[in-house]
Biopython code that builds the backbone (N, CA, C, O; Angstrom):
import numpy as np
from Bio.PDB.StructureBuilder import StructureBuilder

atoms = [
    (1, "MET", "N", (-11.599, 4.630, 4.497)),
    (1, "MET", "CA", (-10.819, 4.067, 3.447)),
    (1, "MET", "C", (-9.352, 3.673, 3.642)),
    (1, "MET", "O", (-8.694, 2.997, 2.852)),
    (2, "SER", "N", (-8.891, 4.239, 4.915)),
    (2, "SER", "CA", (-7.690, 3.913, 5.308)),
    (2, "SER", "C", (-7.679, 2.419, 5.678)),
    (2, "SER", "O", (-6.654, 1.757, 5.513)),
    (3, "LYS", "N", (-8.710, 1.925, 6.135)),
    (3, "LYS", "CA", (-8.790, 0.581, 6.661)),
    (3, "LYS", "C", (-8.667, -0.201, 5.398)),
    (3, "LYS", "O", (-8.014, -1.243, 5.449)),
    (4, "THR", "N", (-9.198, 0.156, 4.295)),
    (4, "THR", "CA", (-9.133, -0.609, 3.089)),
    (4, "THR", "C", (-7.655, -0.839, 2.648)),
    (4, "THR", "O", (-7.259, -1.926, 2.229)),
    (5, "VAL", "N", (-6.778, 0.402, 2.790)),
    (5, "VAL", "CA", (-5.326, 0.112, 2.377)),
    (5, "VAL", "C", (-4.799, -0.823, 3.316)),
    (5, "VAL", "O", (-3.963, -1.601, 2.854)),
    (6, "TYR", "N", (-5.088, -0.934, 4.529)),
    (6, "TYR", "CA", (-4.470, -1.992, 5.501)),
    (6, "TYR", "C", (-4.934, -3.426, 5.082)),
    (6, "TYR", "O", (-4.217, -4.425, 5.132)),
    (7, "ASP", "N", (-6.332, -3.382, 4.632)),
    (7, "ASP", "CA", (-6.987, -4.731, 4.347)),
    (7, "ASP", "C", (-6.155, -5.223, 3.048)),
    (7, "ASP", "O", (-5.853, -6.414, 2.965)),
    (8, "VAL", "N", (-5.815, -4.385, 2.122)),
    (8, "VAL", "CA", (-5.080, -4.776, 0.904)),
    (8, "VAL", "C", (-3.705, -5.114, 1.326)),
    (8, "VAL", "O", (-3.264, -6.204, 0.958)),
    (9, "VAL", "N", (-3.024, -4.403, 1.984)),
    (9, "VAL", "CA", (-1.594, -4.802, 2.465)),
    (9, "VAL", "C", (-1.529, -5.996, 3.160)),
    (9, "VAL", "O", (-0.622, -6.799, 2.942)),
    (10, "SER", "N", (-2.487, -6.214, 4.058)),
    (10, "SER", "CA", (-2.688, -7.377, 4.891)),
    (10, "SER", "C", (-2.801, -8.634, 4.078)),
    (10, "SER", "O", (-2.164, -9.640, 4.388)),
    (11, "LYS", "N", (-3.624, -8.588, 3.014)),
    (11, "LYS", "CA", (-3.967, -9.600, 2.233)),
    (11, "LYS", "C", (-2.808, -10.044, 1.281)),
    (11, "LYS", "O", (-2.482, -11.226, 1.173)),
    (12, "VAL", "N", (-2.173, -8.969, 0.561)),
    (12, "VAL", "CA", (-1.073, -9.173, -0.305)),
    (12, "VAL", "C", (0.196, -9.718, 0.433)),
    (12, "VAL", "O", (0.900, -10.582, -0.090)),
    (13, "MET", "N", (0.459, -9.197, 1.639)),
    (13, "MET", "CA", (1.747, -9.532, 2.398)),
    (13, "MET", "C", (1.559, -10.710, 3.361)),
    (13, "MET", "O", (2.496, -11.131, 4.039)),
    (14, "ASN", "N", (0.187, -11.291, 3.410)),
    (14, "ASN", "CA", (-0.178, -12.311, 4.185)),
    (14, "ASN", "C", (0.224, -12.093, 5.578)),
    (14, "ASN", "O", (0.888, -12.987, 6.102)),
    (15, "VAL", "N", (-0.070, -11.047, 6.266)),
    (15, "VAL", "CA", (0.094, -10.779, 7.674)),
    (15, "VAL", "C", (-1.058, -10.130, 8.235)),
    (15, "VAL", "O", (-1.757, -9.389, 7.543)),
    (16, "PRO", "N", (-1.353, -10.409, 9.699)),
    (16, "PRO", "CA", (-2.410, -9.755, 10.261)),
    (16, "PRO", "C", (-2.467, -8.401, 10.216)),
    (16, "PRO", "O", (-1.416, -7.762, 10.241)),
    (17, "ILE", "N", (-3.634, -7.798, 10.147)),
    (17, "ILE", "CA", (-3.824, -6.442, 9.844)),
    (17, "ILE", "C", (-3.377, -5.698, 11.196)),
    (17, "ILE", "O", (-2.941, -4.548, 11.164)),
    (18, "THR", "N", (-3.512, -6.411, 12.350)),
    (18, "THR", "CA", (-3.147, -5.866, 13.582)),
    (18, "THR", "C", (-1.596, -5.680, 13.790)),
    (18, "THR", "O", (-1.176, -5.072, 14.775)),
    (19, "GLU", "N", (-0.712, -6.242, 12.795)),
    (19, "GLU", "CA", (0.648, -6.189, 12.810)),
    (19, "GLU", "C", (1.039, -5.012, 11.875)),
    (19, "GLU", "O", (2.233, -4.876, 11.611)),
    (20, "LEU", "N", (0.144, -4.163, 11.359)),
    (20, "LEU", "CA", (0.509, -3.149, 10.293)),
    (20, "LEU", "C", (0.256, -1.745, 10.914)),
    (20, "LEU", "O", (-0.687, -1.648, 11.699)),
    (21, "ASN", "N", (1.014, -0.642, 10.636)),
    (21, "ASN", "CA", (0.829, 0.612, 10.918)),
    (21, "ASN", "C", (1.348, 1.466, 9.738)),
    (21, "ASN", "O", (1.788, 0.896, 8.739)),
    (22, "ASP", "N", (1.311, 2.799, 9.820)),
    (22, "ASP", "CA", (1.674, 3.673, 8.880)),
    (22, "ASP", "C", (3.160, 3.503, 8.461)),
    (22, "ASP", "O", (3.531, 3.752, 7.313)),
    (23, "ASN", "N", (4.007, 3.063, 9.456)),
    (23, "ASN", "CA", (5.446, 2.945, 9.044)),
    (23, "ASN", "C", (5.704, 1.473, 8.688)),
    (23, "ASN", "O", (6.876, 1.118, 8.561)),
    (24, "SER", "N", (4.692, 0.567, 8.511)),
    (24, "SER", "CA", (5.042, -0.680, 7.960)),
    (24, "SER", "C", (5.541, -0.666, 6.522)),
    (24, "SER", "O", (4.900, 0.023, 5.728)),
    (25, "GLY", "N", (6.518, -1.285, 6.120)),
    (25, "GLY", "CA", (6.997, -1.496, 4.790)),
    (25, "GLY", "C", (7.918, -2.611, 4.691)),
    (25, "GLY", "O", (7.929, -3.500, 5.542)),
    (26, "PRO", "N", (8.815, -2.599, 3.528)),
    (26, "PRO", "CA", (9.732, -3.588, 3.216)),
    (26, "PRO", "C", (10.636, -3.825, 4.505)),
    (26, "PRO", "O", (10.956, -4.968, 4.832)),
    (27, "GLU", "N", (10.991, -2.828, 5.144)),
    (27, "GLU", "CA", (11.966, -2.985, 6.300)),
    (27, "GLU", "C", (11.258, -3.666, 7.533)),
    (27, "GLU", "O", (11.989, -4.174, 8.384)),
    (28, "THR", "N", (10.138, -3.707, 7.665)),
    (28, "THR", "CA", (9.416, -4.215, 8.756)),
    (28, "THR", "C", (8.458, -5.428, 8.510)),
    (28, "THR", "O", (8.062, -6.104, 9.460)),
    (29, "VAL", "N", (8.145, -5.653, 7.404)),
    (29, "VAL", "CA", (7.148, -6.789, 7.030)),
    (29, "VAL", "C", (8.011, -7.713, 6.153)),
    (29, "VAL", "O", (8.374, -7.388, 5.023)),
    (30, "GLU", "N", (8.329, -8.930, 6.761)),
    (30, "GLU", "CA", (9.203, -9.911, 5.998)),
    (30, "GLU", "C", (8.803, -10.188, 4.678)),
    (30, "GLU", "O", (9.624, -10.209, 3.762)),
    (31, "SER", "N", (7.638, -10.397, 4.515)),
    (31, "SER", "CA", (6.971, -10.861, 3.040)),
    (31, "SER", "C", (6.965, -9.773, 2.195)),
    (31, "SER", "O", (6.559, -10.067, 1.071)),
    (32, "TRP", "N", (7.325, -8.430, 2.366)),
    (32, "TRP", "CA", (7.293, -7.325, 1.584)),
    (32, "TRP", "C", (8.534, -7.296, 0.773)),
    (32, "TRP", "O", (9.454, -6.527, 1.052)),
    (33, "ASP", "N", (8.576, -8.175, -0.294)),
    (33, "ASP", "CA", (9.749, -8.140, -1.312)),
    (33, "ASP", "C", (9.312, -7.456, -2.574)),
    (33, "ASP", "O", (8.218, -6.915, -2.730)),
    (34, "SER", "N", (10.233, -7.530, -3.417)),
    (34, "SER", "CA", (9.878, -6.972, -4.774)),
    (34, "SER", "C", (8.767, -7.531, -5.576)),
    (34, "SER", "O", (8.050, -6.869, -6.327)),
    (35, "TYR", "N", (8.683, -8.797, -5.358)),
    (35, "TYR", "CA", (7.333, -9.499, -6.096)),
    (35, "TYR", "C", (6.104, -9.055, -5.477)),
    (35, "TYR", "O", (5.184, -8.654, -6.190)),
    (36, "ASN", "N", (5.988, -9.094, -4.064)),
    (36, "ASN", "CA", (4.778, -8.677, -3.538)),
    (36, "ASN", "C", (4.537, -7.279, -3.711)),
    (36, "ASN", "O", (3.381, -6.887, -3.871)),
    (37, "SER", "N", (5.574, -6.421, -3.697)),
    (37, "SER", "CA", (5.376, -4.919, -4.007)),
    (37, "SER", "C", (4.661, -4.850, -5.320)),
    (37, "SER", "O", (3.693, -4.091, -5.348)),
    (38, "LEU", "N", (4.961, -5.508, -6.418)),
    (38, "LEU", "CA", (4.236, -5.480, -7.603)),
    (38, "LEU", "C", (2.673, -5.982, -7.478)),
    (38, "LEU", "O", (1.731, -5.377, -7.989)),
    (39, "LEU", "N", (2.574, -7.063, -6.793)),
    (39, "LEU", "CA", (1.264, -7.457, -6.444)),
    (39, "LEU", "C", (0.436, -6.347, -5.671)),
    (39, "LEU", "O", (-0.723, -6.070, -5.980)),
    (40, "LEU", "N", (1.145, -5.723, -4.617)),
    (40, "LEU", "CA", (0.468, -4.806, -3.958)),
    (40, "LEU", "C", (0.089, -3.580, -4.903)),
    (40, "LEU", "O", (-1.038, -3.100, -4.782)),
    (41, "VAL", "N", (0.855, -3.123, -5.710)),
    (41, "VAL", "CA", (0.391, -2.014, -6.678)),
    (41, "VAL", "C", (-0.561, -2.477, -7.456)),
    (41, "VAL", "O", (-1.479, -1.689, -7.682)),
    (42, "ASP", "N", (-0.626, -3.693, -8.013)),
    (42, "ASP", "CA", (-1.844, -3.991, -8.808)),
    (42, "ASP", "C", (-3.136, -3.917, -8.017)),
    (42, "ASP", "O", (-4.133, -3.285, -8.365)),
    (43, "GLU", "N", (-2.995, -4.673, -6.855)),
    (43, "GLU", "CA", (-4.229, -4.682, -6.010)),
    (43, "GLU", "C", (-4.781, -3.271, -5.604)),
    (43, "GLU", "O", (-5.981, -2.995, -5.607)),
    (44, "LEU", "N", (-3.731, -2.372, -5.239)),
    (44, "LEU", "CA", (-4.198, -1.144, -4.773)),
    (44, "LEU", "C", (-4.833, -0.225, -6.017)),
    (44, "LEU", "O", (-5.827, 0.478, -5.836)),
    (45, "GLU", "N", (-4.166, -0.310, -7.254)),
    (45, "GLU", "CA", (-4.868, 0.118, -8.427)),
    (45, "GLU", "C", (-6.229, -0.268, -8.728)),
    (45, "GLU", "O", (-7.096, 0.533, -9.077)),
    (46, "ALA", "N", (-6.411, -1.603, -8.575)),
    (46, "ALA", "CA", (-7.770, -2.157, -8.856)),
    (46, "ALA", "C", (-8.659, -1.702, -7.731)),
    (46, "ALA", "O", (-9.758, -1.236, -8.032)),
    (47, "GLU", "N", (-8.309, -1.785, -6.481)),
    (47, "GLU", "CA", (-9.250, -1.356, -5.477)),
    (47, "GLU", "C", (-9.589, 0.016, -5.433)),
    (47, "GLU", "O", (-10.700, 0.314, -4.995)),
    (48, "PHE", "N", (-8.739, 0.987, -5.853)),
    (48, "PHE", "CA", (-8.953, 2.352, -5.795)),
    (48, "PHE", "C", (-9.098, 3.036, -7.175)),
    (48, "PHE", "O", (-9.083, 4.261, -7.297)),
    (49, "SER", "N", (-9.237, 2.200, -8.176)),
    (49, "SER", "CA", (-9.317, 2.636, -9.621)),
    (49, "SER", "C", (-8.370, 3.781, -9.865)),
    (49, "SER", "O", (-8.782, 4.872, -10.259)),
    (50, "VAL", "N", (-7.033, 3.516, -9.616)),
    (50, "VAL", "CA", (-5.996, 4.511, -9.877)),
    (50, "VAL", "C", (-4.809, 3.769, -10.691)),
    (50, "VAL", "O", (-4.657, 2.548, -10.725)),
    (51, "SER", "N", (-4.040, 4.675, -11.305)),
    (51, "SER", "CA", (-2.788, 4.115, -11.885)),
    (51, "SER", "C", (-1.591, 4.738, -11.490)),
    (51, "SER", "O", (-1.457, 5.947, -11.680)),
    (52, "PHE", "N", (-0.736, 4.091, -10.984)),
    (52, "PHE", "CA", (0.529, 4.624, -10.365)),
    (52, "PHE", "C", (1.649, 4.700, -11.402)),
    (52, "PHE", "O", (1.768, 3.817, -12.251)),
    (53, "SER", "N", (2.504, 5.793, -11.334)),
    (53, "SER", "CA", (3.445, 5.918, -12.357)),
    (53, "SER", "C", (4.703, 5.188, -11.647)),
    (53, "SER", "O", (4.694, 4.972, -10.435)),
    (54, "LEU", "N", (5.733, 4.842, -12.442)),
    (54, "LEU", "CA", (6.915, 4.157, -12.027)),
    (54, "LEU", "C", (7.618, 5.005, -10.968)),
    (54, "LEU", "O", (8.157, 4.412, -10.033)),
    (55, "GLU", "N", (7.658, 6.202, -11.020)),
    (55, "GLU", "CA", (8.266, 7.078, -9.980)),
    (55, "GLU", "C", (7.388, 6.912, -8.702)),
    (55, "GLU", "O", (7.980, 6.764, -7.633)),
    (56, "GLU", "N", (6.130, 6.924, -8.719)),
    (56, "GLU", "CA", (5.285, 6.734, -7.364)),
    (56, "GLU", "C", (5.573, 5.251, -6.906)),
    (56, "GLU", "O", (5.695, 5.006, -5.706)),
    (57, "MET", "N", (5.665, 4.412, -7.718)),
    (57, "MET", "CA", (5.972, 3.084, -7.114)),
    (57, "MET", "C", (7.306, 2.972, -6.516)),
    (57, "MET", "O", (7.412, 2.342, -5.465)),
    (58, "SER", "N", (8.317, 3.496, -7.047)),
    (58, "SER", "CA", (9.684, 3.412, -6.521)),
    (58, "SER", "C", (9.758, 4.410, -5.315)),
    (58, "SER", "O", (10.748, 4.425, -4.584)),
    (59, "ASP", "N", (8.742, 5.201, -5.134)),
    (59, "ASP", "CA", (8.818, 5.976, -4.010)),
    (59, "ASP", "C", (7.937, 5.539, -2.789)),
    (59, "ASP", "O", (7.606, 6.361, -1.935)),
    (60, "VAL", "N", (7.602, 4.347, -2.736)),
    (60, "VAL", "CA", (6.898, 3.722, -1.600)),
    (60, "VAL", "C", (7.869, 2.950, -0.757)),
    (60, "VAL", "O", (8.535, 2.015, -1.202)),
    (61, "HIS", "N", (7.924, 3.415, 0.574)),
    (61, "HIS", "CA", (8.741, 2.876, 1.455)),
    (61, "HIS", "C", (7.928, 2.329, 2.672)),
    (61, "HIS", "O", (8.438, 1.489, 3.414)),
    (62, "ASN", "N", (6.776, 2.763, 2.859)),
    (62, "ASN", "CA", (5.888, 2.347, 3.842)),
    (62, "ASN", "C", (4.420, 2.708, 3.496)),
    (62, "ASN", "O", (4.104, 3.330, 2.482)),
    (63, "ILE", "N", (3.542, 2.253, 4.450)),
    (63, "ILE", "CA", (1.945, 2.352, 4.166)),
    (63, "ILE", "C", (1.673, 3.932, 4.082)),
    (63, "ILE", "O", (0.822, 4.351, 3.297)),
    (64, "SER", "N", (2.397, 4.788, 4.888)),
    (64, "SER", "CA", (2.053, 6.217, 4.860)),
    (64, "SER", "C", (2.419, 6.783, 3.386)),
    (64, "SER", "O", (1.723, 7.651, 2.859)),
    (65, "ASP", "N", (3.524, 6.245, 2.779)),
    (65, "ASP", "CA", (3.745, 6.596, 1.326)),
    (65, "ASP", "C", (2.704, 6.262, 0.483)),
    (65, "ASP", "O", (2.357, 7.039, -0.407)),
    (66, "ILE", "N", (2.125, 5.116, 0.673)),
    (66, "ILE", "CA", (0.987, 4.562, -0.201)),
    (66, "ILE", "C", (-0.223, 5.536, -0.043)),
    (66, "ILE", "O", (-0.821, 5.956, -1.033)),
    (67, "LYS", "N", (-0.577, 5.896, 1.276)),
    (67, "LYS", "CA", (-1.764, 6.780, 1.432)),
    (67, "LYS", "C", (-1.433, 8.116, 0.781)),
    (67, "LYS", "O", (-2.344, 8.740, 0.237)),
    (68, "ARG", "N", (-0.225, 8.585, 0.798)),
    (68, "ARG", "CA", (0.000, 9.927, 0.253)),
    (68, "ARG", "C", (-0.084, 9.993, -1.283)),
    (68, "ARG", "O", (-0.533, 10.989, -1.850)),
    (69, "HIS", "N", (0.356, 8.915, -1.934)),
    (69, "HIS", "CA", (0.093, 8.614, -3.313)),
    (69, "HIS", "C", (-1.447, 8.418, -3.616)),
    (69, "HIS", "O", (-1.967, 8.959, -4.592)),
    (70, "LEU", "N", (-2.016, 7.774, -2.907)),
    (70, "LEU", "CA", (-3.415, 7.689, -3.084)),
    (70, "LEU", "C", (-4.288, 8.963, -3.098)),
    (70, "LEU", "O", (-5.205, 9.158, -3.895)),
    (71, "LYS", "N", (-3.879, 9.843, -2.080)),
    (71, "LYS", "CA", (-4.447, 11.121, -1.883)),
    (71, "LYS", "C", (-4.060, 12.063, -3.082)),
    (71, "LYS", "O", (-4.852, 12.919, -3.475)),
    (72, "SER", "N", (-2.946, 11.902, -3.595)),
    (72, "SER", "CA", (-2.561, 12.628, -4.662)),
    (72, "SER", "C", (-3.388, 12.330, -6.018)),
    (72, "SER", "O", (-3.436, 13.102, -6.976)),
    (73, "HIS", "N", (-3.993, 11.145, -5.939)),
    (73, "HIS", "CA", (-4.861, 10.781, -7.062)),
    (73, "HIS", "C", (-6.233, 10.924, -6.808)),
    (73, "HIS", "O", (-7.089, 10.386, -7.510)),
    (74, "GLY", "N", (-6.527, 11.762, -5.645)),
    (74, "GLY", "CA", (-7.850, 12.236, -5.313)),
    (74, "GLY", "C", (-8.746, 11.174, -4.534)),
    (74, "GLY", "O", (-9.976, 11.226, -4.534)),
    (75, "VAL", "N", (-8.042, 10.258, -3.908)),
    (75, "VAL", "CA", (-8.675, 9.137, -3.221)),
    (75, "VAL", "C", (-8.725, 9.877, -1.698)),
    (75, "VAL", "O", (-7.780, 10.424, -1.130)),
    (76, "SER", "N", (-10.058, 9.733, -1.230)),
    (76, "SER", "CA", (-10.283, 10.342, 0.141)),
    (76, "SER", "C", (-10.249, 9.176, 1.046)),
    (76, "SER", "O", (-11.109, 8.297, 0.994)),
    (77, "LEU", "N", (-9.096, 9.163, 2.013)),
    (77, "LEU", "CA", (-8.924, 8.097, 2.929)),
    (77, "LEU", "C", (-9.557, 8.442, 4.323)),
    (77, "LEU", "O", (-9.623, 7.540, 5.158)),
    (78, "ASN", "N", (-9.979, 9.566, 4.593)),
    (78, "ASN", "CA", (-10.660, 9.939, 5.991)),
    (78, "ASN", "C", (-9.833, 9.543, 7.076)),
    (78, "ASN", "O", (-10.318, 8.872, 7.987)),
    (79, "ASP", "N", (-8.518, 9.916, 7.080)),
    (79, "ASP", "CA", (-7.624, 9.647, 8.139)),
    (79, "ASP", "C", (-7.953, 10.513, 9.316)),
    (79, "ASP", "O", (-7.287, 10.431, 10.348)),
]
sb = StructureBuilder()
sb.init_structure("model")
sb.init_model(0)
sb.init_chain("A")
sb.init_seg("    ")
for serial, (resi, resn, name, xyz) in enumerate(atoms, 1):
    if name == "N":
        sb.init_residue(resn, " ", resi, " ")
    sb.init_atom(name, np.array(xyz, "f"), 0.0, 1.0, " ", f" {name:<3s}", serial, name[0])
structure = sb.get_structure()
């Protein structure tokens, strides 16, 4: 399922999946702006059938944070 996280980020941010890693975030992905962050949250919530709180959304600084929050919602990522 970790690949699914990368697939969603790749699609929303319009970057090749090969350019992403757990440290990828707004600091390293040029298209990762506030608008795309909201789109990303929406896509992740739909893909994994979860609902993130505002606190969780503001606590995402990279893909590793996304995975941590998904796990806290019971999503098994098989890392």
